[in-house]
N, CA and C atoms of all chains as a GROMACS GRO file, in nm:
protein
  606
    1MET      N    1   0.085  -0.121   0.000
    1MET     CA    2   0.000   0.000   0.000
    1MET      C    3   0.088   0.126   0.000
    2MET      N    4   0.045   0.223  -0.076
    2MET     CA    5   0.118   0.351  -0.082
    2MET      C    6   0.108   0.421   0.055
    3PRO      N    7   0.220   0.466   0.111
    3PRO     CA    8   0.214   0.533   0.242
    3PRO      C    9   0.164   0.677   0.229
    4ARG      N   10   0.106   0.727   0.336
    4ARG     CA   11   0.067   0.869   0.338
    4ARG      C   12   0.192   0.956   0.329
    5LEU      N   13   0.174   1.074   0.277
    5LEU     CA   14   0.286   1.168   0.266
    5LEU      C   15   0.343   1.199   0.404
    6SER      N   16   0.474   1.201   0.413
    6SER     CA   17   0.540   1.243   0.538
    6SER      C   18   0.531   1.395   0.550
    7ASP      N   19   0.564   1.444   0.666
    7ASP     CA   20   0.563   1.590   0.686
    7ASP      C   21   0.659   1.658   0.589
    8THR      N   22   0.776   1.598   0.571
    8THR     CA   23   0.874   1.655   0.478
    8THR      C   24   0.820   1.657   0.335
    9GLU      N   25   0.757   1.548   0.294
    9GLU     CA   26   0.700   1.543   0.159
    9GLU      C   27   0.589   1.647   0.142
   10ARG      N   28   0.508   1.663   0.244
   10ARG     CA   29   0.400   1.763   0.237
   10ARG      C   30   0.456   1.904   0.216
   11GLN      N   31   0.560   1.935   0.292
   11GLN     CA   32   0.618   2.070   0.283
   11GLN      C   33   0.683   2.094   0.147
   12GLU      N   34   0.728   1.985   0.087
   12GLU     CA   35   0.796   1.998  -0.042
   12GLU      C   36   0.696   1.995  -0.158
   13LEU      N   37   0.601   1.902  -0.153
   13LEU     CA   38   0.518   1.874  -0.271
   13LEU      C   39   0.393   1.960  -0.280
   14LEU      N   40   0.325   1.980  -0.167
   14LEU     CA   41   0.193   2.044  -0.175
   14LEU      C   42   0.200   2.192  -0.214
   15PRO      N   43   0.292   2.270  -0.160
   15PRO     CA   44   0.298   2.412  -0.202
   15PRO      C   45   0.337   2.427  -0.349
   16ALA      N   46   0.400   2.322  -0.407
   16ALA     CA   47   0.441   2.331  -0.547
   16ALA      C   48   0.324   2.308  -0.642
   17LEU      N   49   0.210   2.259  -0.592
   17LEU     CA   50   0.093   2.238  -0.677
   17LEU      C   51   0.028   2.373  -0.708
   18ASP      N   52  -0.037   2.380  -0.825
   18ASP     CA   53  -0.093   2.506  -0.873
   18ASP      C   54  -0.240   2.522  -0.831
   19GLY      N   55  -0.261   2.593  -0.720
   19GLY     CA   56  -0.399   2.628  -0.684
   19GLY      C   57  -0.475   2.523  -0.608
   20TRP      N   58  -0.410   2.418  -0.565
   20TRP     CA   59  -0.476   2.315  -0.484
   20TRP      C   60  -0.473   2.356  -0.338
   21ALA      N   61  -0.581   2.327  -0.266
   21ALA     CA   62  -0.591   2.362  -0.124
   21ALA      C   63  -0.627   2.239  -0.043
   22MET      N   64  -0.589   2.237   0.081
   22MET     CA   65  -0.630   2.128   0.171
   22MET      C   66  -0.780   2.136   0.195
   23VAL      N   67  -0.845   2.020   0.203
   23VAL     CA   68  -0.985   2.013   0.241
   23VAL      C   69  -0.994   2.027   0.392
   24GLU      N   70  -1.088   2.109   0.438
   24GLU     CA   71  -1.101   2.129   0.583
   24GLU      C   72  -1.146   1.999   0.650
   25GLY      N   73  -1.074   1.960   0.754
   25GLY     CA   74  -1.115   1.843   0.832
   25GLY      C   75  -1.089   1.710   0.767
   26ARG      N   76  -1.006   1.709   0.662
   26ARG     CA   77  -0.983   1.582   0.591
   26ARG      C   78  -0.847   1.587   0.525
   27ASP      N   79  -0.776   1.476   0.523
   27ASP     CA   80  -0.644   1.473   0.459
   27ASP      C   81  -0.662   1.452   0.309
   28ALA      N   82  -0.699   1.560   0.240
   28ALA     CA   83  -0.730   1.556   0.098
   28ALA      C   84  -0.705   1.695   0.041
   29ILE      N   85  -0.688   1.703  -0.091
   29ILE     CA   86  -0.671   1.832  -0.157
   29ILE      C   87  -0.784   1.855  -0.255
   30THR      N   88  -0.812   1.982  -0.280
   30THR     CA   89  -0.925   2.017  -0.366
   30THR      C   90  -0.890   2.134  -0.457
   31LYS      N   91  -0.954   2.137  -0.573
   31LYS     CA   92  -0.938   2.250  -0.666
   31LYS      C   93  -1.062   2.261  -0.753
   32ARG      N   94  -1.099   2.385  -0.786
   32ARG     CA   95  -1.210   2.409  -0.879
   32ARG      C   96  -1.152   2.449  -1.013
   33PHE      N   97  -1.191   2.379  -1.116
   33PHE     CA   98  -1.153   2.412  -1.254
   33PHE      C   99  -1.273   2.474  -1.324
   34VAL      N  100  -1.252   2.586  -1.391
   34VAL     CA  101  -1.360   2.652  -1.464
   34VAL      C  102  -1.321   2.662  -1.612
   35PHE      N  103  -1.404   2.608  -1.697
   35PHE     CA  104  -1.377   2.602  -1.841
   35PHE      C  105  -1.473   2.697  -1.914
   36ASP      N  106  -1.460   2.702  -2.046
   36ASP     CA  107  -1.547   2.791  -2.123
   36ASP      C  108  -1.692   2.744  -2.123
   37ASP      N  109  -1.711   2.613  -2.130
   37ASP     CA  110  -1.846   2.559  -2.141
   37ASP      C  111  -1.845   2.411  -2.103
   38PHE      N  112  -1.959   2.346  -2.113
   38PHE     CA  113  -1.970   2.205  -2.075
   38PHE      C  114  -1.881   2.117  -2.160
   39SER      N  115  -1.877   2.144  -2.289
   39SER     CA  116  -1.796   2.062  -2.380
   39SER      C  117  -1.649   2.063  -2.340
   40ALA      N  118  -1.596   2.180  -2.308
   40ALA     CA  119  -1.456   2.190  -2.265
   40ALA      C  120  -1.436   2.119  -2.132
   41ALA      N  121  -1.531   2.137  -2.040
   41ALA     CA  122  -1.519   2.073  -1.908
   41ALA      C  123  -1.522   1.921  -1.921
   42PHE      N  124  -1.618   1.871  -1.996
   42PHE     CA  125  -1.631   1.725  -2.002
   42PHE      C  126  -1.523   1.663  -2.089
   43GLY      N  127  -1.476   1.736  -2.189
   43GLY     CA  128  -1.362   1.686  -2.267
   43GLY      C  129  -1.240   1.667  -2.179
   44TRP      N  130  -1.215   1.765  -2.092
   44TRP     CA  131  -1.106   1.753  -1.997
   44TRP      C  132  -1.130   1.636  -1.901
   45MET      N  133  -1.251   1.625  -1.850
   45MET     CA  134  -1.281   1.514  -1.759
   45MET      C  135  -1.254   1.380  -1.825
   46THR      N  136  -1.283   1.371  -1.954
   46THR     CA  137  -1.263   1.244  -2.024
   46THR      C  138  -1.115   1.211  -2.034
   47ARG      N  139  -1.032   1.310  -2.063
   47ARG     CA  140  -0.888   1.284  -2.065
   47ARG      C  141  -0.840   1.243  -1.926
   48VAL      N  142  -0.887   1.312  -1.825
   48VAL     CA  143  -0.847   1.278  -1.688
   48VAL      C  144  -0.894   1.137  -1.652
   49ALA      N  145  -1.016   1.102  -1.695
   49ALA     CA  146  -1.070   0.969  -1.663
   49ALA      C  147  -0.983   0.859  -1.722
   50LEU      N  148  -0.935   0.879  -1.844
   50LEU     CA  149  -0.849   0.778  -1.906
   50LEU      C  150  -0.718   0.764  -1.829
   51ALA      N  151  -0.662   0.877  -1.789
   51ALA     CA  152  -0.538   0.873  -1.711
   51ALA      C  153  -0.562   0.810  -1.573
   52ALA      N  154  -0.673   0.847  -1.511
   52ALA     CA  155  -0.703   0.795  -1.377
   52ALA      C  156  -0.722   0.644  -1.381
   53GLU      N  157  -0.791   0.598  -1.483
   53GLU     CA  158  -0.814   0.454  -1.496
   53GLU      C  159  -0.681   0.380  -1.516
   54ALA      N  160  -0.592   0.438  -1.596
   54ALA     CA  161  -0.461   0.376  -1.618
   54ALA      C  162  -0.378   0.374  -1.490
   55MET      N  163  -0.394   0.478  -1.407
   55MET     CA  164  -0.323   0.484  -1.279
   55MET      C  165  -0.392   0.398  -1.173
   56ASN      N  166  -0.513   0.355  -1.202
   56ASN     CA  167  -0.601   0.293  -1.102
   56ASN      C  168  -0.611   0.382  -0.977
   57HIS      N  169  -0.626   0.510  -1.004
   57HIS     CA  170  -0.640   0.608  -0.896
   57HIS      C  171  -0.739   0.713  -0.944
   58HIS      N  172  -0.854   0.721  -0.876
   58HIS     CA  173  -0.967   0.795  -0.931
   58HIS      C  174  -1.002   0.917  -0.847
   59PRO      N  175  -1.042   1.023  -0.910
   59PRO     CA  176  -1.081   1.143  -0.835
   59PRO      C  177  -1.223   1.132  -0.780
   60GLU      N  178  -1.252   1.213  -0.680
   60GLU     CA  179  -1.391   1.248  -0.646
   60GLU      C  180  -1.414   1.381  -0.714
   61TRP      N  181  -1.518   1.390  -0.794
   61TRP     CA  182  -1.538   1.517  -0.865
   61TRP      C  183  -1.684   1.541  -0.895
   62SER      N  184  -1.719   1.669  -0.903
   62SER     CA  185  -1.856   1.707  -0.938
   62SER      C  186  -1.849   1.811  -1.048
   63ASN      N  187  -1.947   1.805  -1.134
   63ASN     CA  188  -1.950   1.892  -1.252
   63ASN      C  189  -2.086   1.958  -1.263
   64THR      N  190  -2.085   2.089  -1.280
   64THR     CA  191  -2.206   2.164  -1.316
   64THR      C  192  -2.168   2.256  -1.431
   65TYR      N  193  -2.222   2.225  -1.546
   65TYR     CA  194  -2.195   2.298  -1.670
   65TYR      C  195  -2.045   2.314  -1.697
   66ASN      N  196  -1.988   2.432  -1.677
   66ASN     CA  197  -1.846   2.455  -1.712
   66ASN      C  198  -1.752   2.441  -1.593
   67ARG      N  199  -1.805   2.399  -1.478
   67ARG     CA  200  -1.723   2.393  -1.356
   67ARG      C  201  -1.704   2.248  -1.311
   68VAL      N  202  -1.583   2.219  -1.266
   68VAL     CA  203  -1.553   2.087  -1.210
   68VAL      C  204  -1.480   2.108  -1.077
   69GLU      N  205  -1.537   2.052  -0.970
   69GLU     CA  206  -1.475   2.056  -0.838
   69GLU      C  207  -1.414   1.919  -0.813
   70VAL      N  208  -1.284   1.918  -0.786
   70VAL     CA  209  -1.212   1.792  -0.770
   70VAL      C  210  -1.162   1.780  -0.625
   71THR      N  211  -1.174   1.660  -0.569
   71THR     CA  212  -1.110   1.627  -0.442
   71THR      C  213  -1.026   1.502  -0.463
   72LEU      N  214  -0.903   1.508  -0.416
   72LEU     CA  215  -0.812   1.394  -0.428
   72LEU      C  216  -0.767   1.346  -0.291
   73ALA      N  217  -0.774   1.216  -0.272
   73ALA     CA  218  -0.719   1.148  -0.155
   73ALA      C  219  -0.705   1.002  -0.194
   74THR      N  220  -0.628   0.928  -0.117
   74THR     CA  221  -0.608   0.787  -0.147
   74THR      C  222  -0.688   0.704  -0.048
   75HIS      N  223  -0.791   0.639  -0.100
   75HIS     CA  224  -0.887   0.567  -0.017
   75HIS      C  225  -0.816   0.468   0.076
   76ASP      N  226  -0.733   0.382   0.019
   76ASP     CA  227  -0.667   0.277   0.098
   76ASP      C  228  -0.581   0.334   0.210
   77ALA      N  229  -0.516   0.448   0.182
   77ALA     CA  230  -0.425   0.508   0.280
   77ALA      C  231  -0.498   0.603   0.374
   78LYS      N  232  -0.627   0.627   0.349
   78LYS     CA  233  -0.708   0.721   0.428
   78LYS      C  234  -0.642   0.858   0.435
   79GLY      N  235  -0.582   0.901   0.324
   79GLY     CA  236  -0.522   1.034   0.322
   79GLY      C  237  -0.440   1.054   0.197
   80LEU      N  238  -0.359   1.158   0.197
   80LEU     CA  239  -0.282   1.196   0.078
   80LEU      C  240  -0.157   1.109   0.060
   81THR      N  241  -0.136   1.068  -0.063
   81THR     CA  242  -0.015   0.996  -0.100
   81THR      C  243   0.044   1.062  -0.225
   82ARG      N  244   0.157   1.007  -0.268
   82ARG     CA  245   0.221   1.060  -0.389
   82ARG      C  246   0.133   1.044  -0.512
   83ARG      N  247   0.043   0.946  -0.510
   83ARG     CA  248  -0.046   0.928  -0.625
   83ARG      C  249  -0.141   1.046  -0.641
   84ASP      N  250  -0.181   1.107  -0.530
   84ASP     CA  251  -0.267   1.225  -0.539
   84ASP      C  252  -0.193   1.343  -0.598
   85VAL      N  253  -0.068   1.358  -0.557
   85VAL     CA  254   0.014   1.466  -0.613
   85VAL      C  255   0.033   1.444  -0.763
   86GLU      N  256   0.056   1.319  -0.801
   86GLU     CA  257   0.076   1.288  -0.943
   86GLU      C  258  -0.051   1.315  -1.024
   87LEU      N  259  -0.166   1.272  -0.971
   87LEU     CA  260  -0.291   1.295  -1.044
   87LEU      C  261  -0.323   1.445  -1.052
   88ALA      N  262  -0.296   1.518  -0.944
   88ALA     CA  263  -0.318   1.664  -0.946
   88ALA      C  264  -0.233   1.729  -1.056
   89GLN      N  265  -0.108   1.687  -1.066
   89GLN     CA  266  -0.020   1.744  -1.168
   89GLN      C  267  -0.069   1.710  -1.309
   90ARG      N  268  -0.116   1.587  -1.328
   90ARG     CA  269  -0.168   1.549  -1.460
   90ARG      C  270  -0.292   1.629  -1.494
   91MET      N  271  -0.379   1.648  -1.395
   91MET     CA  272  -0.500   1.728  -1.419
   91MET      C  273  -0.463   1.869  -1.461
   92ASP      N  274  -0.366   1.928  -1.391
   92ASP     CA  275  -0.324   2.064  -1.425
   92ASP      C  276  -0.264   2.070  -1.566
   93GLN      N  277  -0.181   1.972  -1.599
   93GLN     CA  278  -0.122   1.969  -1.732
   93GLN      C  279  -0.231   1.962  -1.840
   94MET      N  280  -0.332   1.877  -1.816
   94MET     CA  281  -0.438   1.859  -1.915
   94MET      C  282  -0.531   1.979  -1.923
   95ALA      N  283  -0.535   2.059  -1.818
   95ALA     CA  284  -0.621   2.178  -1.816
   95ALA      C  285  -0.550   2.302  -1.872
   96ALA      N  286  -0.419   2.290  -1.896
   96ALA     CA  287  -0.342   2.406  -1.940
   96ALA      C  288  -0.400   2.462  -2.070
   97GLY      N  289  -0.426   2.591  -2.071
   97GLY     CA  290  -0.480   2.656  -2.191
   97GLY      C  291  -0.632   2.644  -2.203
   98LEU      N  292  -0.693   2.563  -2.115
   98LEU     CA  293  -0.838   2.542  -2.122
   98LEU      C  294  -0.914   2.616  -2.014
   99VAL      N  295  -0.851   2.636  -1.899
   99VAL     CA  296  -0.925   2.693  -1.786
   99VAL      C  297  -0.924   2.845  -1.792
  100LYS      N  298  -1.031   2.903  -1.739
  100LYS     CA  299  -1.040   3.048  -1.728
  100LYS      C  300  -0.950   3.094  -1.615
  101ARG      N  301  -0.890   3.208  -1.633
  101ARG     CA  302  -0.802   3.264  -1.528
  101ARG      C  303  -0.868   3.385  -1.467
  102MET      N  304  -3.865   3.046  -2.330
  102MET     CA  305  -3.816   2.967  -2.216
  102MET      C  306  -3.915   2.855  -2.183
  103MET      N  307  -3.859   2.741  -2.149
  103MET     CA  308  -3.942   2.626  -2.110
  103MET      C  309  -4.011   2.655  -1.977
  104PRO      N  310  -4.144   2.635  -1.967
  104PRO     CA  311  -4.212   2.663  -1.840
  104PRO      C  312  -4.189   2.552  -1.737
  105ARG      N  313  -4.197   2.589  -1.610
  105ARG     CA  314  -4.190   2.486  -1.506
  105ARG      C  315  -4.309   2.392  -1.519
  106LEU      N  316  -4.290   2.271  -1.470
  106LEU     CA  317  -4.397   2.171  -1.474
  106LEU      C  318  -4.518   2.221  -1.394
  107SER      N  319  -4.635   2.202  -1.451
  107SER     CA  320  -4.759   2.234  -1.379
  107SER      C  321  -4.785   2.125  -1.274
  108ASP      N  322  -4.879   2.151  -1.185
  108ASP     CA  323  -4.912   2.049  -1.084
  108ASP      C  324  -4.960   1.921  -1.151
  109THR      N  325  -5.039   1.936  -1.255
  109THR     CA  326  -5.090   1.818  -1.325
  109THR      C  327  -4.976   1.740  -1.388
  110GLU      N  328  -4.883   1.811  -1.451
  110GLU     CA  329  -4.768   1.743  -1.513
  110GLU      C  330  -4.684   1.672  -1.408
  111ARG      N  331  -4.666   1.737  -1.294
  111ARG     CA  332  -4.587   1.673  -1.187
  111ARG      C  333  -4.650   1.541  -1.143
  112GLN      N  334  -4.783   1.545  -1.124
  112GLN     CA  335  -4.851   1.424  -1.076
  112GLN      C  336  -4.845   1.312  -1.178
  113GLU      N  337  -4.839   1.351  -1.304
  113GLU     CA  338  -4.837   1.251  -1.411
  113GLU      C  339  -4.696   1.200  -1.438
  114LEU      N  340  -4.598   1.292  -1.446
  114LEU     CA  341  -4.465   1.257  -1.498
  114LEU      C  342  -4.368   1.207  -1.392
  115LEU      N  343  -4.368   1.272  -1.275
  115LEU     CA  344  -4.262   1.240  -1.178
  115LEU      C  345  -4.275   1.100  -1.118
  116PRO      N  346  -4.396   1.056  -1.079
  116PRO     CA  347  -4.405   0.920  -1.024
  116PRO      C  348  -4.372   0.812  -1.127
  117ALA      N  349  -4.377   0.846  -1.254
  117ALA     CA  350  -4.348   0.747  -1.359
  117ALA      C  351  -4.197   0.729  -1.378
  118LEU      N  352  -4.116   0.820  -1.321
  118LEU     CA  353  -3.971   0.804  -1.332
  118LEU      C  354  -3.923   0.693  -1.238
  119ASP      N  355  -3.815   0.628  -1.277
  119ASP     CA  356  -3.765   0.511  -1.204
  119ASP      C  357  -3.661   0.550  -1.098
  120GLY      N  358  -3.708   0.567  -0.975
  120GLY     CA  359  -3.613   0.585  -0.865
  120GLY      C  360  -3.563   0.727  -0.844
  121TRP      N  361  -3.622   0.823  -0.912
  121TRP     CA  362  -3.586   0.963  -0.891
  121TRP      C  363  -3.666   1.020  -0.775
  122ALA      N  364  -3.603   1.106  -0.696
  122ALA     CA  365  -3.669   1.166  -0.580
  122ALA      C  366  -3.654   1.317  -0.586
  123MET      N  367  -3.748   1.387  -0.524
  123MET     CA  368  -3.735   1.532  -0.514
  123MET      C  369  -3.619   1.567  -0.422
  124VAL      N  370  -3.548   1.673  -0.456
  124VAL     CA  371  -3.444   1.726  -0.368
  124VAL      C  372  -3.510   1.809  -0.259
  125GLU      N  373  -3.466   1.791  -0.137
  125GLU     CA  374  -3.527   1.866  -0.026
  125GLU      C  375  -3.498   2.016  -0.041
  126GLY      N  376  -3.600   2.096  -0.033
  126GLY     CA  377  -3.583   2.240  -0.035
  126GLY      C  378  -3.549   2.300  -0.169
  127ARG      N  379  -3.569   2.222  -0.276
  127ARG     CA  380  -3.534   2.273  -0.408
  127ARG      C  381  -3.622   2.204  -0.512
  128ASP      N  382  -3.662   2.278  -0.616
  128ASP     CA  383  -3.744   2.218  -0.720
  128ASP      C  384  -3.652   2.146  -0.820
  129ALA      N  385  -3.608   2.027  -0.781
  129ALA     CA  386  -3.512   1.949  -0.859
  129ALA      C  387  -3.531   1.802  -0.824
  130ILE      N  388  -3.484   1.714  -0.911
  130ILE     CA  389  -3.491   1.570  -0.883
  130ILE      C  390  -3.350   1.513  -0.877
  131THR      N  391  -3.334   1.404  -0.802
  131THR     CA  392  -3.204   1.344  -0.782
  131THR      C  393  -3.211   1.193  -0.786
  132LYS      N  394  -3.102   1.131  -0.826
  132LYS     CA  395  -3.092   0.984  -0.826
  132LYS      C  396  -2.945   0.946  -0.815
  133ARG      N  397  -2.919   0.838  -0.743
  133ARG     CA  398  -2.783   0.782  -0.735
  133ARG      C  399  -2.777   0.658  -0.824
  134PHE      N  400  -2.680   0.657  -0.913
  134PHE     CA  401  -2.654   0.541  -0.998
  134PHE      C  402  -2.528   0.471  -0.948
  135VAL      N  403  -2.533   0.340  -0.934
  135VAL     CA  404  -2.417   0.262  -0.889
  135VAL      C  405  -2.383   0.158  -0.996
  136PHE      N  406  -2.260   0.165  -1.043
  136PHE     CA  407  -2.213   0.077  -1.150
  136PHE      C  408  -2.112  -0.024  -1.094
  137ASP      N  409  -2.061  -0.110  -1.179
  137ASP     CA  410  -1.964  -0.211  -1.133
  137ASP      C  411  -1.831  -0.148  -1.094
  138ASP      N  412  -1.789  -0.047  -1.167
  138ASP     CA  413  -1.658   0.012  -1.143
  138ASP      C  414  -1.651   0.150  -1.209
  139PHE      N  415  -1.535   0.215  -1.201
  139PHE     CA  416  -1.520   0.349  -1.257
  139PHE      C  417  -1.541   0.349  -1.408
  140SER      N  418  -1.488   0.249  -1.475
  140SER     CA  419  -1.499   0.243  -1.621
  140SER      C  420  -1.646   0.241  -1.664
  141ALA      N  421  -1.726   0.160  -1.597
  141ALA     CA  422  -1.868   0.153  -1.631
  141ALA      C  423  -1.937   0.286  -1.599
  142ALA      N  424  -1.903   0.345  -1.484
  142ALA     CA  425  -1.965   0.472  -1.444
  142ALA      C  426  -1.930   0.582  -1.544
  143PHE      N  427  -1.801   0.594  -1.576
  143PHE     CA  428  -1.762   0.705  -1.663
  143PHE      C  429  -1.803   0.681  -1.808
  144GLY      N  430  -1.808   0.554  -1.849
  144GLY     CA  431  -1.861   0.525  -1.982
  144GLY      C  432  -2.005   0.572  -1.996
  145TRP      N  433  -2.084   0.546  -1.892
  145TRP     CA  434  -2.223   0.593  -1.891
  145TRP      C  435  -2.227   0.746  -1.890
  146MET      N  436  -2.145   0.807  -1.807
  146MET     CA  437  -2.142   0.954  -1.802
  146MET      C  438  -2.110   1.013  -1.940
  147THR      N  439  -2.023   0.947  -2.012
  147THR     CA  440  -1.984   0.999  -2.143
  147THR      C  441  -2.101   0.993  -2.241
  148ARG      N  442  -2.176   0.884  -2.238
  148ARG     CA  443  -2.295   0.876  -2.324
  148ARG      C  444  -2.395   0.984  -2.284
  149VAL      N  445  -2.415   1.001  -2.155
  149VAL     CA  446  -2.508   1.104  -2.108
  149VAL      C  447  -2.460   1.244  -2.148
  150ALA      N  448  -2.329   1.265  -2.139
  150ALA     CA  449  -2.274   1.397  -2.173
  150ALA      C  450  -2.301   1.432  -2.319
  151LEU      N  451  -2.287   1.335  -2.407
  151LEU     CA  452  -2.314   1.359  -2.549
  151LEU      C  453  -2.461   1.394  -2.570
  152ALA      N  454  -2.550   1.320  -2.502
  152ALA     CA  455  -2.694   1.348  -2.514
  152ALA      C  456  -2.727   1.484  -2.454
  153ALA      N  457  -2.668   1.514  -2.338
  153ALA     CA  458  -2.695   1.640  -2.269
  153ALA      C  459  -2.650   1.758  -2.355
  154GLU      N  460  -2.534   1.744  -2.418
  154GLU     CA  461  -2.483   1.852  -2.501
  154GLU      C  462  -2.574   1.873  -2.621
  155ALA      N  463  -2.622   1.764  -2.678
  155ALA     CA  464  -2.713   1.775  -2.794
  155ALA      C  465  -2.845   1.839  -2.754
  156MET      N  466  -2.891   1.812  -2.630
  156MET     CA  467  -3.015   1.872  -2.579
  156MET      C  468  -2.991   2.015  -2.530
  157ASN      N  469  -2.865   2.054  -2.518
  157ASN     CA  470  -2.826   2.178  -2.450
  157ASN      C  471  -2.892   2.186  -2.313
  158HIS      N  472  -2.890   2.073  -2.244
  158HIS     CA  473  -2.946   2.066  -2.109
  158HIS      C  474  -2.856   1.973  -2.028
  159HIS      N  475  -2.793   2.028  -1.925
  159HIS     CA  476  -2.681   1.957  -1.861
  159HIS      C  477  -2.714   1.921  -1.717
  160PRO      N  478  -2.668   1.805  -1.673
  160PRO     CA  479  -2.692   1.765  -1.534
  160PRO      C  480  -2.594   1.831  -1.438
  161GLU      N  481  -2.631   1.836  -1.312
  161GLU     CA  482  -2.534   1.853  -1.204
  161GLU      C  483  -2.504   1.713  -1.155
  162TRP      N  484  -2.378   1.677  -1.151
  162TRP     CA  485  -2.348   1.539  -1.110
  162TRP      C  486  -2.213   1.529  -1.045
  163SER      N  487  -2.203   1.431  -0.955
  163SER     CA  488  -2.076   1.404  -0.891
  163SER      C  489  -2.047   1.256  -0.901
  164ASN      N  490  -1.919   1.224  -0.912
  164ASN     CA  491  -1.875   1.086  -0.933
  164ASN      C  492  -1.764   1.051  -0.834
  165THR      N  493  -1.781   0.940  -0.767
  165THR     CA  494  -1.673   0.881  -0.687
  165THR      C  495  -1.667   0.734  -0.722
  166TYR      N  496  -1.560   0.696  -0.788
  166TYR     CA  497  -1.537   0.559  -0.835
  166TYR      C  498  -1.658   0.506  -0.914
  167ASN      N  499  -1.737   0.416  -0.856
  167ASN     CA  500  -1.846   0.353  -0.932
  167ASN      C  501  -1.981   0.418  -0.910
  168ARG      N  502  -1.982   0.532  -0.838
  168ARG     CA  503  -2.110   0.595  -0.804
  168ARG      C  504  -2.123   0.731  -0.871
  169VAL      N  505  -2.244   0.760  -0.917
  169VAL     CA  506  -2.273   0.890  -0.976
  169VAL      C  507  -2.402   0.943  -0.914
  170GLU      N  508  -2.394   1.059  -0.852
  170GLU     CA  509  -2.512   1.125  -0.795
  170GLU      C  510  -2.554   1.236  -0.891
  171VAL      N  511  -2.677   1.230  -0.937
  171VAL     CA  512  -2.725   1.325  -1.037
  171VAL      C  513  -2.834   1.414  -0.978
  172THR      N  514  -2.828   1.542  -1.008
  172THR     CA  515  -2.939   1.634  -0.978
  172THR      C  516  -2.980   1.704  -1.106
  173LEU      N  517  -3.109   1.706  -1.132
  173LEU     CA  518  -3.160   1.770  -1.253
  173LEU      C  519  -3.257   1.882  -1.217
  174ALA      N  520  -3.236   1.996  -1.280
  174ALA     CA  521  -3.328   2.110  -1.272
  174ALA      C  522  -3.297   2.197  -1.392
  175THR      N  523  -3.387   2.287  -1.424
  175THR     CA  524  -3.365   2.375  -1.539
  175THR      C  525  -3.329   2.514  -1.487
  176HIS      N  526  -3.204   2.552  -1.511
  176HIS     CA  527  -3.149   2.675  -1.456
  176HIS      C  528  -3.237   2.796  -1.491
  177ASP      N  529  -3.267   2.810  -1.620
  177ASP     CA  530  -3.341   2.929  -1.664
  177ASP      C  531  -3.479   2.937  -1.599
  178ALA      N  532  -3.541   2.821  -1.579
  178ALA     CA  533  -3.677   2.818  -1.524
  178ALA      C  534  -3.676   2.815  -1.372
  179LYS      N  535  -3.558   2.803  -1.311
  179LYS     CA  536  -3.543   2.792  -1.166
  179LYS      C  537  -3.626   2.677  -1.110
  180GLY      N  538  -3.631   2.566  -1.182
  180GLY     CA  539  -3.706   2.451  -1.132
  180GLY      C  540  -3.720   2.346  -1.240
  181LEU      N  541  -3.808   2.252  -1.215
  181LEU     CA  542  -3.824   2.137  -1.305
  181LEU      C  543  -3.908   2.170  -1.426
  182THR      N  544  -3.860   2.125  -1.542
  182THR     CA  545  -3.934   2.137  -1.667
  182THR      C  546  -3.938   2.000  -1.735
  183ARG      N  547  -4.003   1.996  -1.849
  183ARG     CA  548  -4.009   1.870  -1.924
  183ARG      C  549  -3.871   1.824  -1.970
  184ARG      N  550  -3.778   1.917  -1.983
  184ARG     CA  551  -3.644   1.876  -2.025
  184ARG      C  552  -3.574   1.793  -1.918
  185ASP      N  553  -3.606   1.820  -1.793
  185ASP     CA  554  -3.548   1.738  -1.686
  185ASP      C  555  -3.605   1.597  -1.689
  186VAL      N  556  -3.734   1.588  -1.712
  186VAL     CA  557  -3.797   1.457  -1.722
  186VAL      C  558  -3.736   1.380  -1.840
  187GLU      N  559  -3.717   1.449  -1.950
  187GLU     CA  560  -3.661   1.384  -2.069
  187GLU      C  561  -3.517   1.336  -2.043
  188LEU      N  562  -3.436   1.422  -1.980
  188LEU     CA  563  -3.297   1.382  -1.953
  188LEU      C  564  -3.292   1.267  -1.852
  189ALA      N  565  -3.380   1.271  -1.752
  189ALA     CA  566  -3.386   1.160  -1.655
  189ALA      C  567  -3.417   1.028  -1.726
  190GLN      N  568  -3.512   1.033  -1.818
  190GLN     CA  569  -3.549   0.911  -1.890
  190GLN      C  570  -3.434   0.860  -1.977
  191ARG      N  571  -3.364   0.953  -2.042
  191ARG     CA  572  -3.250   0.911  -2.124
  191ARG      C  573  -3.141   0.851  -2.037
  192MET      N  574  -3.115   0.912  -1.921
  192MET     CA  575  -3.015   0.856  -1.830
  192MET      C  576  -3.052   0.714  -1.788
  193ASP      N  577  -3.179   0.694  -1.755
  193ASP     CA  578  -3.223   0.560  -1.714
  193ASP      C  579  -3.209   0.460  -1.828
  194GLN      N  580  -3.246   0.503  -1.948
  194GLN     CA  581  -3.233   0.412  -2.063
  194GLN      C  582  -3.086   0.372  -2.083
  195MET      N  583  -2.997   0.470  -2.072
  195MET     CA  584  -2.855   0.442  -2.096
  195MET      C  585  -2.792   0.360  -1.983
  196ALA      N  586  -2.855   0.363  -1.865
  196ALA     CA  587  -2.801   0.286  -1.751
  196ALA      C  588  -2.857   0.144  -1.747
  197ALA      N  589  -2.957   0.116  -1.832
  197ALA     CA  590  -3.022  -0.015  -1.827
  197ALA      C  591  -2.920  -0.127  -1.848
  198GLY      N  592  -2.919  -0.223  -1.758
  198GLY     CA  593  -2.827  -0.335  -1.768
  198GLY      C  594  -2.688  -0.306  -1.712
  199LEU      N  595  -2.663  -0.181  -1.675
  199LEU     CA  596  -2.530  -0.142  -1.624
  199LEU      C  597  -2.529  -0.121  -1.473
  200VAL      N  598  -2.645  -0.076  -1.418
  200VAL     CA  599  -2.644  -0.040  -1.276
  200VAL      C  600  -2.671  -0.162  -1.188
  201LYS      N  601  -2.615  -0.154  -1.068
  201LYS     CA  602  -2.639  -0.259  -0.970
  201LYS      C  603  -2.778  -0.242  -0.913
  202ARG      N  604  -2.843  -0.350  -0.884
  202ARG     CA  605  -2.979  -0.346  -0.827
  202ARG      C  606  -2.974  -0.390  -0.682
   0.00000   0.00000   0.00000
């Protein structure tokens, strides 16, 4: 099983993520992505879904029209692991040029 | 603009839906779909997304692994319209044989 992030890893990895925040009361990270419209949002979700399935590591996410709220944590580890950091980075890479600033 | 469902339409259309419930405190309907795994859940979401985009009527939905929680309402009408009933029916048709009972 993937271990939870150590304190040292947290200090190094989490601040380096772009716009992700800790979830209150839970060892998880969250980010809201806003796209131009539903097509852009769901197109991005589909790319992320393919990557997530290949990683066997899946997001919790909700979508309303052009907005997607994502929460990442590792179920088995009951908290954040390196896989969450990796999926967050992939999501950001795939959203580059698509999200509203 | 599509009008909200009349009382008569509500009595006729909503009880005929399969497993949809009113959202507390809001003129909207909700249903939880449970699939075998993420692939089945997201495959279904993708079919629904294509239909929703063609209808220009989009769900509010959240996904965690094999579960999808859907809420339907018509933003412009601030409540339920026939388009929500239609999208609910399409979602159920597309989930047939895929969801756990």
